[in-house]
C-alpha positions as CSV (number, residue, x, y, z in Angstrom):
1,M,28.2,-19.0,-33.5
2,N,29.5,-20.8,-30.4
3,L,28.5,-20.8,-26.9
4,K,31.5,-18.4,-25.8
5,R,30.3,-15.9,-28.8
6,I,26.2,-15.9,-27.3
7,H,27.6,-15.1,-24.1
8,T,29.4,-12.0,-24.9
9,G,27.1,-11.1,-27.2
10,Y,24.5,-10.6,-24.2
11,L,27.0,-9.3,-22.0
12,L,28.4,-6.5,-24.7
13,G,24.7,-5.7,-25.0
14,L,24.1,-5.4,-21.1
15,S,27.3,-3.9,-20.5
16,L,25.8,-1.1,-23.4
17,L,22.7,-0.4,-21.7
18,I,24.1,0.2,-18.2
19,S,27.0,2.4,-19.5
20,S,23.8,4.1,-20.9
21,V,22.1,4.5,-18.0
22,I,25.3,5.9,-15.7
23,Y,26.0,8.5,-19.0
24,F,22.9,9.9,-18.9
25,F,22.5,10.6,-15.5
26,A,26.3,11.6,-15.0
27,S,25.0,14.3,-17.9
28,N,23.1,15.8,-15.0
29,W,20.3,17.0,-17.7
30,E,18.6,19.8,-16.9
31,G,15.7,18.7,-19.1
32,I,14.8,16.2,-15.9
33,E,12.8,17.6,-12.2
34,R,14.9,16.2,-9.0
35,I,11.6,13.9,-8.4
36,E,11.5,12.7,-12.0
37,K,15.0,11.8,-11.9
38,I,14.7,9.4,-8.5
39,E,11.7,8.2,-10.3
40,L,13.9,7.2,-13.2
41,A,16.6,5.5,-11.2
42,I,13.8,3.3,-9.1
43,G,12.4,2.2,-12.4
44,L,15.3,1.4,-14.4
45,M,16.4,-0.4,-10.9
46,L,13.4,-2.4,-11.0
47,L,13.2,-2.9,-14.9
48,F,16.5,-4.9,-14.3
49,F,15.1,-6.8,-10.9
50,V,11.7,-7.3,-12.9
51,G,13.3,-9.1,-16.0
52,A,15.7,-11.4,-13.6
53,T,12.8,-12.4,-11.9
54,I,10.7,-13.6,-15.0
55,L,13.4,-15.1,-16.3
56,S,13.7,-17.1,-13.3
57,R,10.3,-18.7,-13.8
58,F,11.1,-20.1,-16.5
59,Q,13.7,-23.4,-17.6
60,H,15.7,-21.8,-20.3
61,S,19.6,-22.2,-22.0
62,H,19.9,-18.9,-21.0
63,R,20.3,-19.2,-17.1
64,F,23.6,-16.4,-17.3
65,L,21.5,-13.4,-18.8
66,E,19.3,-13.8,-15.7
67,K,22.3,-13.6,-13.4
68,W,23.4,-10.9,-15.3
69,L,20.4,-9.2,-14.6
70,W,20.3,-9.6,-11.4
71,L,24.4,-8.1,-10.7
72,I,23.2,-5.4,-13.3
73,G,19.6,-4.6,-11.1
74,T,22.3,-3.9,-8.1
75,I,24.8,-1.6,-10.1
76,A,21.9,0.3,-11.0
77,F,20.9,0.4,-7.3
78,G,24.5,2.0,-6.8
79,V,23.8,4.6,-9.7
80,S,20.6,5.7,-7.9
81,V,22.6,6.2,-4.6
82,A,24.6,8.4,-6.9
83,L,22.0,9.9,-8.6
84,I,20.9,11.1,-5.4
85,G,23.8,12.6,-4.0
86,Q,23.9,14.2,-7.1
87,T,20.6,15.7,-7.6
88,Y,20.9,17.0,-3.6
89,N,24.7,18.4,-4.2
90,S,26.0,15.9,-1.5
91,H,29.2,14.5,-1.3
92,A,31.5,13.5,-4.7
93,D,32.6,10.0,-4.3
94,S,31.5,9.6,-0.8
95,Y,32.6,6.3,0.7
96,L,29.1,6.2,2.3
97,L,28.1,5.5,-1.8
98,Y,30.1,2.5,-2.0
99,L,29.2,1.7,1.5
100,I,25.9,1.3,0.9
101,W,26.3,0.1,-2.2
102,L,28.3,-2.8,-0.4
103,V,25.3,-4.0,1.7
104,P,23.2,-5.4,-1.1
105,A,26.2,-6.6,-2.7
106,V,26.9,-8.7,0.3
107,I,23.7,-10.0,1.3
108,F,22.6,-11.3,-2.5
109,G,26.1,-13.1,-2.5
110,A,25.1,-15.0,0.8
111,L,21.6,-15.6,-0.6
112,T,22.7,-16.7,-4.3
113,G,25.9,-17.7,-4.1
114,Y,27.0,-16.2,-7.2
115,K,30.7,-15.4,-7.3
116,A,30.3,-11.4,-9.3
117,F,28.7,-10.3,-6.2
118,Y,31.4,-11.3,-3.8
119,V,33.7,-9.6,-7.0
120,L,31.2,-6.4,-7.3
121,S,31.9,-6.5,-3.3
122,F,35.3,-6.7,-3.2
123,L,35.8,-4.0,-5.5
124,L,33.0,-1.5,-3.7
125,S,34.9,-2.4,-0.3
126,Q,38.5,-1.0,-2.2
127,L,36.9,1.9,-3.5
128,A,35.0,2.7,-0.1
129,F,38.2,2.3,2.0
130,Y,39.9,4.2,-0.5
131,F,37.7,7.1,-0.8
132,Y,37.5,7.2,3.1
133,V,41.4,8.0,3.1
134,F,41.0,10.1,0.0
135,P,38.4,11.9,-0.1
136,T,37.9,14.3,-3.1
137,S,36.1,17.3,-1.6
138,Y,38.9,17.8,1.1
139,F,42.5,16.8,2.2
140,P,41.9,15.0,5.3
141,N,45.4,15.4,6.6
142,W,46.0,12.5,8.6
143,K,48.4,12.4,11.2
144,P,51.4,9.9,11.0
145,E,50.3,7.4,13.8
146,T,46.7,7.6,12.5
147,A,47.6,6.7,8.6
148,L,50.0,4.0,10.0
149,I,46.4,2.5,11.8
150,L,45.0,2.7,8.5
151,V,47.2,1.3,6.9
152,F,47.0,-1.6,9.2
153,I,43.4,-1.8,8.9
154,Y,43.6,-1.6,5.3
155,L,45.9,-4.7,5.6
156,L,43.7,-6.9,7.8
157,F,40.6,-6.5,6.2
158,T,42.3,-7.1,2.7
159,H,43.6,-10.3,4.1
160,G,39.8,-11.1,5.3
161,W,38.6,-11.0,1.4
162,F,41.9,-13.1,0.9
163,F,41.2,-15.8,2.8
164,L,37.5,-16.0,1.9
165,S,38.6,-16.6,-1.7
166,R,40.1,-19.4,-0.9
167,S,37.5,-20.7,1.8
168,P,35.2,-23.8,-0.5
169,W,32.4,-21.6,-0.1
170,L,33.9,-18.8,-2.1
171,R,36.7,-20.0,-4.2
172,S,37.3,-16.8,-6.4
173,N,40.6,-16.5,-8.3
174,W,39.5,-13.3,-9.4
175,I,39.1,-11.5,-5.7
176,M,42.5,-13.9,-4.3
177,F,44.8,-12.5,-7.1
178,G,43.5,-9.0,-6.8
179,S,43.7,-8.9,-3.0
180,F,47.3,-10.3,-2.8
181,C,48.0,-7.9,-5.1
182,L,47.0,-4.7,-3.3
183,I,48.2,-6.6,-0.2
184,H,51.8,-6.1,-1.9
185,F,51.3,-3.0,-3.4
186,V,50.2,-0.8,0.0
187,F,53.1,-2.7,2.0
188,I,55.7,-1.4,-0.8
189,A,54.0,1.7,-1.1
190,S,54.5,2.1,2.0
191,S,57.5,1.6,2.9
192,F,58.7,4.2,0.6
193,G,58.9,8.0,1.0
194,Y,59.7,10.4,3.9
195,W,56.7,9.9,6.3
196,E,57.9,8.5,9.9
197,Y,56.5,5.2,9.7
198,S,58.4,3.7,6.1
199,T,61.2,2.2,7.8
200,L,59.0,0.3,10.2
201,L,56.1,-0.9,7.5
202,A,59.7,-1.8,5.3
203,W,61.1,-3.9,7.9
204,I,57.5,-5.4,8.7
205,Y,57.7,-6.0,5.0
206,V,60.8,-8.2,5.1
207,G,59.4,-10.3,7.1
208,Y,56.1,-10.7,5.5
209,G,58.1,-11.0,2.0
210,L,60.1,-14.0,3.1
211,I,57.0,-15.9,4.8
212,S,54.7,-14.8,1.9
213,V,57.7,-16.5,-0.5
214,F,58.2,-19.7,2.0
215,L,54.6,-19.9,2.6
216,W,53.7,-20.4,-0.9
217,K,56.9,-22.2,-2.2
218,H,55.2,-25.8,-1.9
219,R,51.4,-24.6,-2.0
220,E,48.6,-25.3,-4.6
221,H,48.3,-21.7,-6.5
222,K,52.1,-21.6,-7.6
223,E,51.4,-18.6,-8.8
224,L,51.1,-16.5,-5.1
225,F,54.9,-17.8,-4.8
226,I,55.6,-16.4,-8.2
227,L,54.0,-13.0,-7.3
228,S,55.8,-13.2,-3.9
229,G,59.1,-13.4,-5.7
230,I,58.4,-10.6,-8.0
231,A,57.4,-8.4,-5.2
232,L,59.9,-8.7,-2.5
233,G,62.7,-8.9,-5.2
234,L,61.9,-5.5,-6.5
235,F,61.1,-4.1,-3.0
236,L,64.7,-5.2,-2.1
237,F,66.0,-3.6,-5.3
238,G,63.8,-0.3,-5.1
239,K,65.5,-0.2,-1.3
240,M,68.8,-0.8,-2.5
241,L,69.2,1.6,-4.9
242,E,67.5,4.2,-2.6
243,G,70.4,3.6,-0.1
244,L,73.2,3.6,-2.5
245,G,72.2,6.3,-4.6
246,D,73.5,9.5,-1.6
247,A,76.1,7.6,-0.5
248,L,78.2,6.2,-3.6
249,G,77.1,9.6,-5.9
250,D,79.2,9.2,-8.9
251,L,80.4,5.5,-8.2
252,L,77.2,4.2,-8.6
253,P,76.8,2.9,-12.1
254,F,80.1,1.0,-11.9
255,F,79.1,-0.3,-8.5
256,L,75.6,-1.1,-10.0
257,L,77.7,-3.0,-12.8
258,I,79.5,-5.0,-10.7
259,V,76.4,-6.0,-9.2
260,V,74.7,-7.3,-12.2
261,G,77.8,-8.8,-13.1
262,I,78.0,-10.7,-9.4
263,I,74.1,-12.0,-9.9
264,V,74.4,-13.1,-13.3
265,F,77.8,-15.5,-12.6
266,L,75.8,-16.4,-9.6
267,T,72.2,-16.9,-11.5
268,T,73.9,-19.0,-14.2
269,K,76.1,-21.1,-12.3
270,Y,73.0,-21.9,-9.5
271,L,69.9,-22.4,-12.0
272,P,71.9,-25.9,-14.0
273,R,72.3,-27.3,-10.3
274,L,68.7,-27.0,-9.6
275,E,67.5,-28.7,-12.7
276,R,69.7,-31.3,-11.8
277,S,68.4,-31.4,-7.8
278,D,66.8,-34.5,-7.0
279,K,64.9,-32.2,-4.3
280,G,61.3,-31.1,-5.2
281,S,59.1,-31.8,-7.9
282,E,59.6,-31.0,-11.6
283,T,56.5,-28.2,-11.6
284,W,58.3,-27.1,-8.9
285,K,61.6,-26.5,-10.3
286,R,60.0,-25.4,-13.5
287,V,57.8,-22.6,-11.1
288,F,60.7,-21.6,-9.2
289,K,63.2,-20.9,-12.3
290,S,60.8,-18.8,-14.1
291,S,59.8,-16.7,-11.6
292,L,63.5,-16.4,-10.2
293,L,64.5,-15.4,-13.7
294,F,61.6,-13.0,-14.2
295,V,62.7,-11.4,-11.0
296,V,66.5,-11.5,-11.8
297,T,65.9,-10.4,-15.6
298,V,63.9,-7.2,-14.5
299,V,66.5,-6.4,-11.7
300,C,69.6,-7.0,-14.1
301,T,68.0,-5.1,-16.8
302,V,67.1,-1.9,-14.5
303,M,70.4,-1.9,-13.2
304,L,72.2,-2.4,-16.5
305,I,70.7,0.4,-18.2
306,S,71.0,2.9,-15.1
307,A,74.6,1.8,-15.2
308,F,75.2,2.2,-18.6
309,S,73.6,5.4,-18.5
310,G,75.0,6.9,-16.2
311,I,79.0,5.9,-17.0
312,M,77.7,7.0,-21.0
313,F,76.8,10.4,-19.7
314,L,79.9,10.9,-17.5
315,I,82.0,10.1,-21.0
316,F,79.7,11.9,-23.5
317,S,76.2,13.6,-21.9
318,W,73.1,12.6,-23.2
319,D,73.5,15.5,-26.3
320,N,75.8,12.8,-28.1
321,A,72.9,10.8,-29.8
322,L,75.6,9.2,-32.2
323,A,77.6,7.9,-29.3
324,F,75.0,6.4,-27.4
325,M,73.1,4.3,-30.5
326,F,77.0,2.9,-31.3
327,S,77.6,1.9,-27.7
328,S,74.6,0.1,-27.2
329,L,75.1,-1.8,-30.6
330,F,78.5,-2.6,-30.0
331,L,78.3,-3.4,-25.9
332,L,74.8,-4.2,-25.8
333,L,72.6,-5.7,-28.5
334,L,75.9,-7.6,-30.6
335,P,76.7,-9.4,-27.1
336,G,73.2,-10.1,-26.6
337,L,73.0,-11.9,-29.7
338,A,75.9,-13.8,-30.1
339,L,74.8,-15.3,-26.5
340,K,71.0,-15.7,-27.0
341,E,72.3,-19.7,-27.6
342,N,74.6,-20.6,-25.2
343,I,73.2,-17.9,-22.3
344,P,70.3,-17.0,-23.5
345,F,69.6,-15.4,-19.6
346,L,72.6,-13.1,-20.2
347,S,71.4,-12.6,-23.7
348,T,68.0,-11.6,-22.6
349,I,69.0,-8.7,-20.2
350,L,71.5,-7.4,-22.6
351,L,69.0,-6.9,-25.7
352,L,66.3,-5.3,-22.9
353,S,68.7,-2.9,-21.9
354,G,70.5,-2.3,-25.4
355,L,67.1,-1.3,-27.0
356,S,65.6,0.8,-24.0
357,I,69.1,2.6,-24.0
358,L,68.9,3.2,-28.3
359,S,65.2,4.3,-28.1
360,L,65.5,6.7,-24.7
361,A,68.5,8.3,-26.8
362,N,66.3,9.0,-29.8
363,L,63.8,10.3,-27.7
364,I,65.9,12.5,-26.1
365,D,68.1,13.7,-29.0
366,A,64.6,14.4,-30.9
367,F,63.0,16.4,-28.3
368,S,66.4,18.4,-27.2
369,N,68.0,19.4,-30.6
370,G,65.0,19.7,-33.1
371,F,64.6,18.4,-36.4
372,Q,68.4,18.2,-37.4
373,P,70.2,16.3,-40.1
374,E,72.0,14.2,-37.0
375,T,68.6,13.3,-36.1
376,I,67.5,12.2,-39.1
377,V,70.3,9.6,-39.4
378,V,69.7,8.4,-36.0
379,M,66.1,7.6,-36.0
380,L,66.7,5.7,-39.6
381,I,69.7,3.7,-38.0
382,S,67.9,3.3,-34.8
383,F,65.1,1.8,-36.9
384,C,67.2,-0.4,-38.9
385,I,68.8,-1.7,-36.0
386,I,65.7,-2.4,-33.9
387,S,64.2,-4.0,-37.4
388,A,67.0,-6.0,-37.6
389,V,67.1,-7.7,-33.9
390,L,63.2,-8.1,-34.5
391,K,64.3,-10.7,-37.5
392,L,66.8,-12.4,-35.7
393,I,65.3,-13.2,-32.3
394,T,63.0,-16.0,-31.9
395,N,62.2,-14.5,-27.4
396,A,58.4,-13.5,-27.7
397,W,59.0,-10.9,-24.9
398,I,61.8,-9.7,-26.2
399,G,60.3,-9.4,-30.0
400,S,57.2,-7.6,-28.4
401,Y,59.5,-5.1,-26.6
402,A,61.2,-4.8,-29.8
403,Y,58.3,-4.5,-32.3
404,L,57.1,-1.5,-29.6
405,L,60.3,0.6,-29.7
406,A,60.2,-0.1,-33.6
407,N,56.5,1.6,-33.9
408,G,58.0,4.1,-31.5
409,V,60.9,5.2,-33.8
410,L,58.7,5.4,-36.2
411,L,56.4,7.3,-35.0
412,L,58.9,9.4,-33.6
413,F,60.2,10.2,-36.8
414,L,56.8,11.3,-38.6
415,F,56.4,13.9,-35.9
416,K,59.5,15.6,-36.0
417,L,59.2,15.3,-39.7
418,E,55.8,16.6,-39.6
419,E,56.6,19.6,-37.2
420,S,59.5,20.8,-38.8
421,L,58.6,20.0,-42.6
422,I,55.0,19.9,-42.4
423,S,53.5,22.0,-40.0
424,M,49.8,20.9,-40.8
425,E,47.6,21.4,-37.6
426,S,45.6,18.1,-38.8
427,Y,48.3,16.0,-39.7
428,E,48.9,14.2,-36.1
429,P,45.9,11.8,-37.1
430,L,47.7,10.8,-40.2
431,L,51.0,9.8,-38.3
432,L,48.8,7.8,-36.1
433,L,46.9,6.2,-39.9
434,V,50.4,5.3,-40.7
435,L,50.7,3.0,-37.8
436,V,46.9,1.5,-38.2
437,L,47.4,1.2,-42.3
438,G,51.0,-0.6,-42.4
439,N,50.6,-2.9,-38.9
440,G,47.2,-3.8,-40.6
441,L,49.0,-4.7,-43.5
442,I,51.7,-6.5,-41.7
443,H,48.5,-8.5,-39.8
444,I,46.7,-9.5,-42.9
445,L,49.8,-10.8,-45.1
446,G,51.6,-12.7,-41.9
447,R,51.6,-15.9,-40.4
448,D,50.0,-16.5,-36.8
449,G,52.8,-16.1,-34.1
450,W,54.1,-13.0,-31.8
451,F,55.1,-11.1,-34.5
452,N,51.6,-11.3,-36.3
453,R,50.1,-10.7,-32.9
454,N,51.4,-7.5,-32.4
455,A,51.2,-6.4,-35.1
456,L,47.1,-6.4,-34.8
457,V,48.0,-4.6,-31.5
458,Y,49.5,-1.6,-33.3
459,S,47.0,-1.6,-35.9
460,I,44.1,-1.6,-33.4
461,V,45.1,0.5,-30.9
462,P,46.1,3.5,-32.8
463,L,42.5,2.9,-34.9
464,F,41.2,3.3,-30.8
465,I,42.9,6.5,-30.4
466,L,41.9,7.8,-33.6
467,T,38.5,7.6,-32.4
468,F,39.3,10.9,-30.0
469,F,40.0,13.3,-33.0
470,F,37.8,15.4,-35.0
471,E,35.2,16.3,-32.6
472,G,31.9,17.4,-34.2
473,E,33.2,16.6,-37.8
474,W,31.5,13.6,-39.9
475,L,35.6,11.8,-39.5
476,Y,35.1,11.7,-35.9
477,W,31.6,9.7,-36.5
478,L,33.3,7.6,-39.3
479,L,36.4,6.6,-37.0
480,N,34.3,5.3,-34.1
481,S,32.1,3.4,-36.5
482,V,35.0,1.8,-38.2
483,F,36.5,1.2,-34.3
484,L,33.3,-0.3,-33.2
485,L,33.0,-2.4,-36.4
486,L,36.3,-3.8,-36.5
487,T,36.8,-4.8,-32.5
488,T,33.2,-6.4,-33.2
489,L,34.4,-8.6,-35.9
490,L,37.3,-9.5,-33.9
491,V,34.8,-11.1,-31.1
492,F,32.0,-12.4,-33.7
493,Y,33.7,-13.0,-37.2
494,K,33.5,-16.6,-37.4
495,P,36.5,-17.4,-39.3
496,W,38.3,-15.6,-36.7
497,Q,36.8,-17.7,-34.1
498,F,39.8,-20.1,-33.2
499,N,41.9,-17.2,-32.2
500,S,41.4,-16.2,-28.4
501,F,44.0,-13.5,-28.6
502,R,41.9,-11.3,-31.6
503,Y,38.9,-12.2,-29.2
504,W,40.5,-11.1,-26.2
505,V,41.8,-8.0,-28.0
506,G,38.3,-7.1,-29.2
507,I,37.0,-7.4,-25.9
508,V,39.5,-5.2,-24.0
509,L,39.0,-2.5,-26.7
510,W,35.4,-2.9,-26.6
511,Y,35.4,-2.2,-22.7
512,A,38.3,0.5,-23.2
513,F,35.8,2.5,-25.5
514,L,33.2,2.7,-23.1
515,F,35.5,3.9,-20.1
516,Y,37.6,6.5,-21.8
517,K,34.8,8.0,-23.8
518,Y,32.9,8.7,-20.9
519,Y,35.9,11.1,-20.1
520,D,35.9,12.2,-23.6
521,I,33.9,15.7,-22.6
522,A,33.6,16.7,-26.3
523,W,31.4,14.1,-27.1
524,S,28.4,15.4,-24.8
525,L,26.8,12.0,-22.4
526,V,23.3,12.6,-23.2
527,H,24.3,12.0,-26.6
528,K,26.3,9.1,-25.5
529,S,23.6,7.5,-23.8
530,I,21.4,7.5,-26.4
531,T,23.8,6.3,-28.8
532,L,24.8,3.6,-26.1
533,L,21.1,2.9,-25.8
534,V,20.3,1.7,-29.2
535,A,23.5,0.1,-30.0
536,G,23.1,-1.8,-26.6
537,L,19.5,-2.8,-27.8
538,L,20.5,-3.4,-31.0
539,V,23.3,-6.0,-30.2
540,L,21.3,-8.1,-27.8
541,M,18.7,-8.1,-30.6
542,I,21.1,-9.7,-32.7
543,T,22.5,-12.0,-30.1
544,R,19.0,-13.2,-29.7
545,M,18.4,-13.8,-33.0
546,V,21.4,-15.9,-33.8
547,S,21.1,-17.6,-30.8
548,R,18.0,-19.1,-31.7
549,K,19.9,-20.9,-34.5
550,Y,22.4,-22.4,-31.8
551,K,20.6,-25.3,-30.0
552,E,21.4,-26.1,-26.4
553,T,19.9,-28.6,-24.0
554,A,17.8,-26.8,-21.4
555,V,19.3,-26.6,-18.2
556,E,18.4,-29.0,-15.5
557,E,19.3,-27.2,-12.5
558,P,17.0,-25.0,-10.9
559,T,17.7,-21.1,-10.7
560,F,20.4,-19.8,-8.1
561,V,17.2,-17.9,-6.9
562,A,15.0,-21.4,-5.8
563,N,13.7,-20.6,-2.6
564,R,15.0,-17.7,-2.1
565,W,13.4,-15.1,-4.4
566,K,10.9,-13.7,-1.7
567,L,14.1,-12.8,0.6
568,I,15.7,-11.6,-2.5
569,W,12.8,-9.2,-3.3
570,F,12.6,-8.2,0.3
571,V,16.5,-6.5,-0.4
572,V,15.3,-5.4,-3.7
573,L,12.2,-3.6,-1.4
574,L,14.5,-2.3,1.0
575,M,17.2,-0.9,-1.7
576,V,13.9,0.9,-3.5
577,S,12.5,2.5,-0.1
578,F,16.1,3.7,0.9
579,V,16.5,5.2,-2.2
580,T,12.6,6.7,-1.9
581,Y,13.5,7.5,1.6
582,N,16.7,9.4,0.9
583,G,15.0,11.5,-1.8
584,V,12.2,12.3,0.0
585,K,14.2,13.4,2.9
586,N,16.2,15.6,1.1
587,E,13.2,17.1,-0.8
588,I,11.4,18.1,2.6
589,A,14.4,19.7,3.5
590,L,15.2,22.0,1.1
591,Q,11.2,23.2,1.3
592,S,11.6,23.2,5.1
593,G,15.0,24.5,5.7
594,K,16.3,27.7,6.6
595,E,18.1,29.9,3.6
596,I,21.1,31.0,4.6
597,R,23.8,32.7,2.0
598,L,27.5,31.8,2.1
599,A,30.8,33.0,0.8
600,L,33.0,30.3,-1.5
601,A,35.7,29.6,-3.6
602,P,35.4,27.0,-6.0
603,V,37.6,24.5,-8.1
604,D,36.7,21.8,-11.3
605,P,37.3,18.1,-10.9
606,R,34.8,14.7,-11.8
607,S,33.6,12.4,-10.0
608,M,33.4,8.8,-10.5
609,L,29.8,8.1,-11.5
610,Q,28.0,11.7,-10.9
611,G,29.6,13.4,-13.5
612,D,30.9,17.1,-13.6
613,Y,30.6,18.9,-10.3
614,V,32.5,22.0,-8.7
615,T,34.0,21.2,-5.2
616,L,33.4,24.5,-2.9
617,R,35.2,25.7,0.3
618,Y,33.9,28.1,2.8
619,D,34.9,31.1,4.5
620,I,33.6,29.0,7.4
621,S,35.4,26.2,6.6
622,T,38.4,27.5,8.8
623,L,37.3,28.0,12.3
624,P,40.2,30.7,13.1
625,G,41.8,30.2,16.5
626,T,40.8,26.8,17.1
627,V,42.4,23.2,17.8
628,L,39.9,20.8,17.2
629,P,40.1,16.7,17.2
630,A,40.1,15.1,13.8
631,N,37.2,13.0,12.6
632,K,34.6,14.6,15.1
633,K,31.0,15.2,14.5
634,I,31.0,19.3,15.3
635,K,27.9,21.7,15.4
636,V,29.2,25.5,14.4
637,V,27.1,28.5,15.4
638,L,26.7,31.1,12.5
639,T,25.8,34.4,12.7
640,L,24.0,37.2,9.9
641,T,26.3,39.9,9.1
642,S,24.8,43.5,7.8
643,D,25.7,42.3,4.3
644,G,23.3,39.2,4.5
645,V,26.1,36.7,4.7
646,Y,26.5,33.9,7.3
647,E,29.7,33.3,9.3
648,Y,31.5,32.1,12.1
649,G,29.8,33.2,15.3
650,G,32.8,32.0,17.4
651,Y,30.9,28.8,19.1
652,Y,31.4,25.3,18.7
653,K,30.4,22.0,19.8
654,V,32.3,18.8,20.2
655,E,31.8,15.9,21.7
656,G,28.8,17.2,24.0
657,H,30.8,20.2,25.0
658,W,30.7,24.1,24.2
659,S,34.3,25.6,23.5
660,K,32.5,28.7,25.2
661,E,29.1,29.4,27.1
662,Y,26.9,29.8,24.4
663,E,23.1,31.4,24.6
664,P,20.8,30.1,21.6
665,S,19.5,33.1,19.2
666,D,16.9,33.0,16.5
667,E,19.1,34.7,14.5
668,D,21.7,32.0,14.7
669,V,21.9,28.9,12.6
670,V,23.6,26.1,14.0
671,L,25.4,24.1,11.2
672,N,26.1,20.2,11.4
673,G,29.8,19.1,10.3
674,I,32.7,17.0,10.5
675,T,36.6,17.9,11.8
676,Y,39.3,16.9,9.6
677,S,42.1,19.1,10.9
678,E,42.7,21.5,13.8
679,H,41.3,24.4,12.2
680,D,38.9,22.7,9.4
681,V,35.4,21.7,9.2
682,Q,33.8,19.9,6.4
683,Y,29.5,20.3,5.8
684,G,28.8,17.9,3.6
685,I,28.1,20.7,1.3
686,E,31.5,20.9,-0.7
687,S,30.3,19.3,-3.9
688,F,27.9,21.0,-6.4
689,F,26.8,19.0,-9.1
690,I,26.6,21.0,-12.7
691,P,25.3,20.1,-16.3
692,E,27.8,18.5,-18.5
693,G,30.7,21.2,-19.9
694,D,29.5,24.1,-17.5
695,G,31.9,24.2,-15.3
696,Q,32.8,27.8,-16.7
697,V,29.0,28.9,-15.7
698,V,30.2,28.8,-11.9
699,E,33.4,30.5,-12.1
700,D,32.6,33.8,-11.3
701,K,30.4,32.5,-8.6
702,T,31.2,34.2,-5.0
703,M,28.4,33.0,-2.3
704,A,26.2,29.8,-2.0
705,I,22.9,29.7,-1.0
706,I,21.9,27.1,1.6
707,K,19.2,25.5,3.2
708,V,19.8,24.0,6.9
709,S,17.2,22.1,8.5
710,E,15.9,22.1,12.1
711,D,18.3,19.3,13.1
712,G,21.1,21.4,11.4
713,N,21.8,19.5,8.3
714,A,22.7,21.0,5.4
715,L,21.4,21.0,1.4
716,L,23.5,23.4,-0.9
717,I,20.3,24.7,-3.8
718,E,22.4,26.9,-6.3
719,L,25.7,29.1,-6.5
720,D,25.3,33.1,-6.4
């Protein structure tokens, strides 16, 4: 076992442990009291930090493990903050959670220089901004001018991350490429649609995209030049389709066909001149050619699919699947195969378009006409055509696409066969099992190459899907165990270690399993946490035993917290103090606050870290007859009704001014909130966290019991 596998073993083991912690707290298990939950969260956070500190005091060869423990302890802090919100029914996925979490991550990054802290900080800053703009518990209804300002603010702060990632003291490719892609994505997403400033942002992005292309043309990271060209090309293509759709009507397919012809002619004529040109280095010409071909291929393929489908629809309509199949075969696939040696660029476009139209015709025919004899013929012939294309082509990208479509057509055929002839409720998993066994056999018997790698993917991915079937039965546990065993072998089995593709497939599916199982509500999060805890400890123990056989020279460089551990532990103590203070503060508010009842109406979503919750809307969430400024602090007066429920009393205070003259009364309650529209207020009590799977228990609740402190802050106690 080489060092890479040892690192992977520790990483997977620690990932299982922190996943166990998150799953346990997200389950909102009622077997633990409020104070005990917070104490447990603080204890687990300190456990990671103490472990990291102990490792830092010794000279050893696993310095990476110490770094990961500091990082996981920081993640545990975020989980602890989220737990406070869950325990005291505060905002679900509030931007404040990620903003608070961001502070120690940035400080630890500055103190240690460990890049993973900066990557975590980048992700947390993105989540904080996202949940500020799109909160989960209410819809802020931003004005167009405010939305435009928010877009510019986001672009500015993400540019800040981009330039920091290229600075000598950070140098993080993860942050650089992540921020660069997000900048272009937000620009493009904001440039489409019917809101007032989409046209303005579109013109700004045209200029920005052109500057970006020319700026990165001769710089160090040619990948940024490629990404800029791809983004700008796809943006211009989308805008062209947006404008031409209404203008040309039924003539649009013919126009697109002409445009494809012109683009192909110019590209095939220009590229040989580029290769013969003396301008620029060979590297620059290669990068430019590959990026240009990628953008042009994607654009032309989409346009050709649209044009061909539109013309065929005008002639035959989609009901005639045979016409589409033979037309795509003779007009696209066969010419594409004939041109693969002479004009590979045009061949790629024709093959991709032909395969797409062929598969789309199968899909539409199967679900519109049922399982008719013609459907059987179309699917069988299509499968044979795609298989023949797979046999005749050598391009790995086209081959991978064709392999995907072949599996799709086969699965569609089996599905329709089962639906029409067998009609067994439990038969669907067997369809996936056919793909698992068939592709697995191809992978075992085949030689290494793109075909063999595709067989691996389409054997292990259907097996991953099968892990969600048969909940509560022995087959469920068997399939989950087989999947985890196979993915572990892909990562650790020694004869396969030379194959990096198998390694990365195993790693990706490992973490996909952890992520998606979190949302698989049939398997209790409490049970998951225990299972993952045991699995994590086993992985760490096995990795430790195996790593003893691997001899590595002890790392001579000092720990990355050398001479800084006092500052770092000062930050840790501040983190513990913050969690403790908020827990105590909320507990005091519960004990001393005034209890009131409010009318409500709930709906059910789910928090990323905090588990299941109910989003509440109160009668007092809307203040009738008001025109409120957005995003301002407000104090709302509530008065007691004859039936013991508090309602809006007609008075509110914004920016130090009462709506009308108000005389305080001992019977009234003044509640703090934030305005988010001309009539609506959020009070911070809109999220009620519930034990996993108990959503139906609160469906009939009509009242909320609230505790209000003397300063007007509210805590949600229970629903009635």
